[in-house]
N, C-alpha and C positions, 0 to 999 in steps of 0.2 A: 675297191668299191664294194659296198655291201649290196645284198640282193635287192633291197628296196630302191636304192639309187640306180642300180643297173636297170631295173624295170622302168623307172621314170625316164631314163635316157633313151631306152628303146622306144617308149611311147612317143617321146619328143622327136626322135628321128623320123618316125612315120608321119607325125603331125607336120613337120617342116616341109615335107614333100608336097604339101598342098598350099603352102604359104606363098603368096605372090611376091616376087622380087620388088614390086612397086610399093610394098608396105613401108611406112615410115620406120626409121631406125629404132625410135622409141615409140612402140605401138600400143603401150598399155601402161597401167599403173596398179601395182599390187603391193601389199604390205604384209609383213610378218612371216618369217620362215617357220617351217614345221616339217616333221617327218612324214606327215600324211598330206598329200597334195590336195585332197578333197576338203580338208578343214583348215588349210593354211593358204598362204599366197593369195590373200583376199583381194579381189578386184575392186577398185575404187571408181566412182563416177567421174567422168572427165568433162562434163558440162553441168551447169547449174540445173538445167532441166532434169537430167538424170539424177542429180543429187537430191532434188526435192522429191522426185518419185520414189527414191529409196529411203526417205525419212530424214534426210539431212536438213538442218535448219541453220539460218544465219546466226552466228554466235559472236560476231564482231560488229564494227561500226557499220552503219547503213550507207556510208559513203565508201568509195573504192580505196581511199588512201589509208584505211585502217587507223584513223586518228593520228596519222603521221608516223606510226611506229613500223608499219609494214605496208606493202601494196597488195591489193586484191580484196575480194569479198570472202570472208572466212566462214566456212560451213563445217559443222560437225554433226554426228548422229548420236542421239541419246546422251548428249552432254559429255561424250567421250572426246575430250580436248586433245588426247594423245595423238589422235589422227584428225587433224584439222586441215581441210583442203582449201586452197586459195584459187579463186576464179577471176578472170580479167573482166574488164568493163563490158565485154560482149558475151560473157558467160562461159568462156572456155578455160580449161585447166591452166593454171599459171604457176602453181607451187604447192607446197605442203608445209605445215607447221607441226612442231611438237609443243603442246601446251600442257603445263603442269599447274594445277590449282595451287593457290597460295598455301592452303593447309597441308596439302601433300608435300609441297616443297619444304615446309617446316618440319613435318614428321620424318621425311626421308633424307633431308640434308642436300637435296639437289633441286635447283642449281645452287652451287656455292656462290658466295659473294664475288669471288674472282671470275665468275662466269656471267656476270651481269654488266654489260652484254658479253656474249651473243644472246643471252636470255634477257628479255625486256618485259616489264610488268604491264599487262594490258587488262584493265578491269580487275578481275580477281584471279588472274593466272599469269604465269611466266611463259612466254612463247619464244621459240627460236625458229627462224624461217629459212626455207630453201625455195628457190625459184627455178622454173624450167624454161622461162623465156626472159628476155631483157626486162629487169624490174622497172626501168624507166618508162616502158611502153605499156605496162599492164593497165594503168588507169587513164592513159591518154589516147592510145590507139586500140589496144587489145588485138585480138586475132579475128580473122574472117573464117567462115566455114572452109573456104578453099585452102587457106594457109594451115588450118588445123588438120585438114585431110592430108595435106602434103607433109607437114612437120610432125604430126602425132602429138605425143605428150609434151614435147618441147624440143628446143634446139641446143641448149647447154644447161649446165648446172651452176647456179650462183648460190653461195651460202652467205647469209647476212651475218656480219661480224661487228655491227655497231648498233646505235640506237635508232637509226633510220634506214630505209631501204636504199639510200644512196651509198651506204657503207657495206659493200658486198665484195666477195672474193669469187672470181671466175675459176671454176675447177677445170683442169685439163681433161679433154675427152680422150687424149692418147696417153696410155700408161707411160710411154717413154718420156713424156714431158714432165713427169714428176721428179725426174733426176735433178738434184740440186735444191729441192724444196724441203720443207719440214715434214712432208708426208712420209711416214716410215713404213716400209714394206713389211707386211705380216705374212700370213700363211694362206695357202689355197684351201678352200673348202668347197667341195662339189655341191651344186645347187645354190651357191652364194657367189663365189669368185675369189680373186686374189685380193685379200684385205690390205688396206692402207689406213694407218692410224696417224693422227696428227701429233708429231713430236713425242712419240712414245719411246723416250730415252730412259736409260736405267735410273737416273736421278730425277725423273719427272715429279713435279709437285701435283699430286692428284687433284688438288683444288682448282687447278688451271687446265685440266684435261679437256680438250675441245670436244664438244658433244656430237660430233659427226664422224662417220667413217666412209671410205670410198671402196668400191669393188670394181675390178676390171676383168673382162673376159676377152680372150684373143686380142689383148692389147687395147681394148676399148671400154670406156666407162658405160656401164648399162645398169648399175645398181649402186645404191649408197644406203646410208642408214643413220640412225641416232644411237648414241651410247651414253649411258648414265652409270656412274660408279656406285650403284645401290640396287637393291632388289625391288623393282616396281611390281606391285601386286595387281597386274592387269594383263589379260591375255593378248593385248596388243604387242606385248614385249616378249622377247626370248630371254630366258634367264640362264646364265652360265656360271657354274661353280668355279671358284678361284683355281682349283686344281686342273680345270679344263681350258682355262683361258689361253694356255700355250698352244692349243690347237688352232688359234686364230692370230696369235702374235709370235714372232720369232724370238723376241726378247721381251719378257714381261717386266715392266717397271717395278722397282722395289716396293713402292707404295701400294701398288695393286696386289702384289703377292702377300702383303701384310693385311689386306682387307679381311674382315670377318663376315662379309655378306657376299651375295652373288653380284655379277655384273649384268646389267640389263641392256639389250640391244633391240632395235627394230629395223629389220632390213626392208628397204623400199626398192621395188623392182620397176624398171622403166620399160620392160618388154613383156610379151605374153608367154615367153618360154623360159622361165627361171630354171626349169629342170635341165636346160641345156648349158647352164653356167658351169663350165668345167675348168675355168681359168685360162 
């Protein structure tokens, strides 16, 4: 472990000594890994009120059902659709989207035609959605302050895999439950976790590479992220050269090894202590 990471872990050890055991398991929402904790791991608002106070604006339908393509009220800041937050009917965090403007999709070739869905066209951008609470309840019941205080960011992770929020995949919270699935174990990276990639087999067709990754620490899901096989020129993303992808994958698919561009990821943390992620 390098000096910077050792320092972060030391700070985290002190910090956790004052954290109450009553805190929710998923007690935060932060995005984008970086070597400097002060400028990375950016905290996101978990209520509509906080979002508005921080300059986020409604960027989707004025109704909760997202025009039938997703569930929740979609908010983004400064038209940065790469980080689009979803809130339930009562204004509590319900999920997150990766949004890619149509022109960017054309210029960078992502998403590919074979990834539509999980990417769906909404207005002038393609979106893929992840939910932290049961998608079927986001627009019908939502959460109360009491349930939010107890549950925190959410209860589980659902990834939308179709054209409507009815078509979702529930992700195992326990790492052991991934055995026998198409989630392929990658490598451990401190401050991220143990990576899992979907069907990252040697003969993978890169045009079908699922745009999400999972990360587990101490056997529990507490981080996930987006992955695009192109170099996205926005600081919301982490960009990794092809020669370094093996630091995160045990077996790099042939089509990725042949790429002439970097791989873009966005790590999404569900806890307030990402520097404790040691796998």
